[in-house]
C-alpha positions in Angstrom: -17.6 36.9 -87.6 -18.2 36.9 -83.8 -15.6 35.3 -81.7 -16.6 33.0 -78.9 -15.2 33.7 -75.4 -14.7 31.0 -72.9 -16.8 31.4 -69.7 -15.0 33.0 -66.8 -15.1 30.9 -63.5 -17.2 32.3 -60.7 -14.6 32.5 -57.9 -17.1 33.7 -55.3 -18.9 30.3 -55.5 -15.8 28.3 -54.8 -14.9 27.6 -51.1 -11.4 26.6 -50.1 -11.1 24.4 -47.1 -8.2 24.7 -44.8 -6.3 21.4 -44.4 -5.8 22.3 -40.7 -9.6 22.1 -40.1 -10.9 19.5 -42.5 -10.1 16.1 -44.1 -11.8 14.4 -47.0 -14.1 11.8 -45.8 -15.4 13.6 -42.7 -12.5 12.7 -40.4 -11.6 15.1 -37.5 -8.7 17.4 -38.1 -5.4 16.9 -36.4 -5.8 20.0 -34.3 -9.2 18.8 -33.0 -7.8 15.3 -32.3 -4.9 16.8 -30.3 -7.4 18.9 -28.2 -9.5 15.8 -27.4 -6.3 13.9 -26.5 -5.2 16.7 -24.2 -8.6 16.8 -22.5 -8.7 13.0 -22.0 -5.2 13.0 -20.5 -6.1 15.8 -18.1 -9.3 14.0 -17.1 -7.4 10.8 -16.4 -4.8 12.7 -14.4 -7.5 14.4 -12.3 -9.2 11.0 -11.7 -6.0 9.4 -10.5 -5.4 12.3 -8.2 -8.9 11.9 -6.7 -8.3 8.2 -6.2 -4.9 8.8 -4.5 -6.5 11.4 -2.2 -9.4 9.1 -1.4 -7.0 6.2 -0.6 -4.9 8.4 1.7 -8.0 9.8 3.4 -9.4 6.3 4.0 -6.1 5.1 5.5 -5.9 8.1 7.9 -9.6 7.6 8.9 -9.0 3.9 9.6 -6.0 4.7 11.8 -8.0 7.4 13.7 -10.9 4.9 14.1 -8.5 2.2 15.5 -7.0 4.7 18.0 -10.4 6.1 19.2 -12.4 2.9 19.2 -13.6 2.0 22.7 -13.0 -1.7 21.8 -9.3 -2.3 22.5 -7.7 -5.5 21.5 -4.3 -6.1 23.1 -2.2 -3.9 25.4 0.7 -1.4 25.1 4.3 -2.4 25.7 7.0 0.3 26.1 9.9 -0.4 23.8 12.0 2.6 24.8 10.2 6.0 24.8 7.2 4.8 22.7 4.8 1.9 22.9 3.5 -0.8 20.5 0.2 -2.6 20.8 0.3 -6.4 21.0 -2.3 -9.0 21.5 -1.5 -12.5 22.7 -3.8 -15.5 23.4 -3.1 -19.0 24.7 -0.2 -20.6 26.5 2.7 -22.8 25.4 5.9 -22.8 23.3 6.9 -22.1 20.7 5.1 -18.8 20.5 3.5 -18.1 17.1 4.1 -14.5 15.9 1.7 -13.3 13.2 3.5 -10.6 11.2 0.9 -8.5 9.5 -0.8 -6.5 12.1 -4.5 -5.3 12.3 -7.5 -7.2 13.6 -7.8 -9.5 10.6 -5.7 -12.0 12.5 -8.3 -12.4 15.3 -10.0 -15.5 13.8 -6.7 -17.3 13.1 -5.4 -16.3 16.5 -8.4 -17.8 18.3 -7.8 -21.2 16.7 -4.1 -21.3 17.2 -4.4 -20.2 20.8 -5.9 -23.6 21.6 -2.5 -25.2 20.9 0.1 -22.6 21.9 0.7 -18.9 22.6 0.0 -16.7 19.6 0.5 -13.0 19.2 0.0 -10.2 16.6 0.9 -6.6 17.0 0.3 -3.1 15.5 3.4 -1.8 13.7 4.6 1.7 14.7 2.2 4.3 13.5 -0.7 1.8 13.0 -3.7 0.9 15.1 -2.9 1.8 18.8 0.9 1.9 18.4 2.8 5.1 18.7 4.3 6.6 15.5 7.9 5.9 14.7 10.6 8.6 15.3 11.6 8.4 11.7 10.2 7.0 8.4 9.8 3.2 8.7 12.0 0.7 6.9 12.0 -3.0 6.9 15.0 -3.0 9.2 13.3 -0.6 11.7 10.2 -2.8 11.7 12.2 -5.9 12.4 14.0 -4.1 15.2 10.7 -3.0 16.7 9.4 -6.5 16.7 12.6 -7.9 18.3 12.4 -5.3 21.1 8.7 -5.8 21.5 9.0 -9.6 22.0 11.8 -9.1 24.5 10.0 -6.4 26.6 6.7 -8.3 26.5 8.6 -11.2 28.0 7.7 -13.6 25.2 10.6 -16.0 25.1 12.0 -17.8 22.0 11.7 -20.0 20.1 9.2 -18.4 17.7 7.1 -19.6 14.8 7.1 -16.5 12.5 4.2 -16.2 10.1 4.5 -13.4 7.5 1.6 -12.5 5.3 2.0 -10.3 2.2 4.4 -7.4 3.0 4.8 -9.1 6.4 6.9 -11.8 4.7 9.6 -9.2 3.9 9.8 -8.2 7.6 10.0 -11.9 8.6 12.9 -12.3 6.2 14.7 -9.3 7.6 14.1 -10.5 11.2 15.5 -13.9 10.5 18.6 -12.4 8.9 19.3 -9.9 11.7 18.6 -12.0 14.8 19.9 -15.5 15.8 18.3 -18.3 13.9 18.4 -20.4 17.1 15.4 -18.5 18.3 13.3 -19.6 15.3 11.6 -23.0 15.0 9.8 -22.3 11.7 9.3 -19.4 9.3 6.1 -19.4 7.3 5.6 -16.9 4.4 2.0 -16.6 3.1 1.7 -14.8 -0.2 4.8 -12.8 0.8 6.0 -9.8 -1.1 9.7 -9.5 -1.6 10.9 -5.8 -1.8 14.2 -4.4 -3.0 17.2 -5.1 -0.8 17.8 -1.4 -0.3 15.0 -1.6 2.3 13.2 1.5 1.1 11.0 3.3 3.6 7.5 1.9 4.0 
């Protein structure tokens, strides 16, 4: 009597998938997912680097344009070996000091000048003002403003108007110099920085 034999499996027709390269259900393998994550993080870092470089370049070009523009607003005042640019309009007292700098104050300055003397200035290293001898801090900016007002012969009392980061400099100014010279301190959307007065 013939004995029946069980069929032998054809091992050559069976493919074994590596768990490192495939999942059931068609999902990407962990290794592939990690590669895509790494590429995405690198692309994001590169994009942030480009944006930072573009912002720095724009700021430097703006400063160069302000310094080389034939249209000059204001005049230079020596504050001890370097000069700051200041622009004043109108007459009267108390003088209004716009603490923010740049030409964005021109429209507001024109209106206020109908009532009293109003001034804005370029901080050290900005616009047509000379660069500072050391990295700027809130204290050094307040000191520069105090010296500028004194040498420009703009007598107190003052109405100080601080906008954005300028609000911090107004706060430092009022803390460092006699309050009797201030009539009113206005802070418009002011930013309060750390009391360590980190460099700006």
